[in-house]
N, C-alpha and C positions, 0 to 999 in steps of 0.2 A: 241868210238865216237858216237855210237848209243845212249848210255846213256846220253851223253852230249846234243845231239839233242832232246831227249825226255824231258830232264830237261828244255831246252830252250822253247819248245812248251808249257809245263805246266806253265812256268813262263809267257809266253805271254798270255795264257788264264787268269791267275790270274791278269795280268796287265789290261786286259779288265774289269775284275770284280772290281778291285780297282778304275778304272776310273769312273765306274758308281755307286759305293757304296755311300750311303748317299744322293743320288739325288731323291729318291723315298720313300715316307712315307708309302706305302702299306705294310701290314703285310705279305701277300703271294706274294713273289717276285721271286719265282723260275724261272718263264719264263723270267723275266727281267735279272736275274743273268746269266742264260744260254745264252741268247742273248748277253750279255756283254762279257762273256767268248769267245764266237764265234768271236766277233768283235776283241778281242785281238789275237786270233789264226791267223786271216788273215794276219796281218802284221808280225806275228811270222814266218809264212811260207816264207814270203819274206826275212826276216833276215836269216833264215836257208838256203834258196837257195843261197843268196848272200855269206854267209860264205862258203858254199860248193863250189861255183864257185871260190872263192879266194883260197881255199885249192887245188882245181884241177889245177889252174894256177901255184901255188907254186910247186905243185908236178910235173906238166908237165915241168916246167922250170929247174928242177934239172938234173944234170948229172947222179947221182946215185939215181934213184927213190926209191929203197929199203931203203936206208939210210934216205932219206928225209921223207918217209912214217913213218919210225921208230921215227924220230924226231917229226913229227906231232902227232903221237900216244902218245908219252911221254908227249908232251905239253898238250894234251887233258886230260891225267891222272893227271897232275899237277893242271890243272884248276879244275877238279873234286874233287881233294883233298881239295881244298878251299871251293867249293860250296856244296858238298854233306852233310857235317854236318849241314849247314844252311838249306838245303832242307829237311833233316830229321826232324829238329825241326819245320819247317813250316808245314810239313805233319802231325805231331802229333797235332800241334795247330789247323790245319784245321779239323782233325778228331774230336777233342773236340768241335770245333765250330759247325760242321755240325750234329754230332750225340749225343752230350751231352745235358744235361739239360740247361735251360736258364742261370743259374748261372755259369755252366762250360763254356758255350759259351761266356759269358761276360768275364770270367777270361781269356779264350784263346785269346780274342781280346786285353785285357788290358796288359796281361803279355807276350804274344807271338807275335801275328800278328802285333800289332801296333808298338812295338819297332823294330821288325824284318824288317818291311817295311822301317823304317828309315835307317837301316844299309845296306840294300840291295845294293844300289849303291857302297858303299865302298867294299862290298864283291865281287861284279862283277869286280870292278877295281883290287882288290887283286887277283882274279882268272886270269885276263888278264895278270897281272904282273908275276904271277907264271908260266903261260903257256909260256910266252915269255922270261923267265929268261935265258934259255940255248940256245935258237935258234931264230934267226930273222924270220924264216919261221913260227914258232909257234906264234910269236908275231903278225905277220900280220893277221893270221886267227883269233886268239883270240881277237885282237882289233876290227876286223870287227864284230865278233859275240857279243862281250861285248857292243860296242857302239850301235849296232843295237837293242839289247834287252833292253837297257836302254831308247831307243827312242820309244818303243812300247806304253807304257802308255801315254806319252804326245801326241802322234799321235792319239790314240783312244780317249783321252779326248777332243782334239780339233776337231776331226772329228765328233763325235757323241754327246758329252756332254758339249759343250761350254756354252749353256744356260740351266738353270734349267728346269726340266721336269714339 
């Protein structure tokens, strides 16, 4: 579950970055990019805390907490099975974007990061469905996490980037 939480926080930071990208024509934008990532992390922490609270309520309401914990753990691993391949491809694309030459960075955006951003909501929904497939407890926690993480980018966009810089 720690891996899933880490993945969610990284996704929240990248959501902040996506909300600000293309809004500033400066060449050196490292400070702006880091600020945007921090802006995504803040609501990501809220999503993580809300998901953890739902998990604790679901766990606390169970007659057999050991069995319920095993169900939640299995649900988290099913969600990771859907999301980790995507996260790996995004990580490789981000490395090419950040550390590569201008041409490699452009290729990483066109072939990797652009299309992957478009399929991200479908993969998050797929992860939620996979997590909740065998247990309603897993479905409740996964739906909270999935819907929350999909709302981070629109929130950051509306909160800080509604008007052009």
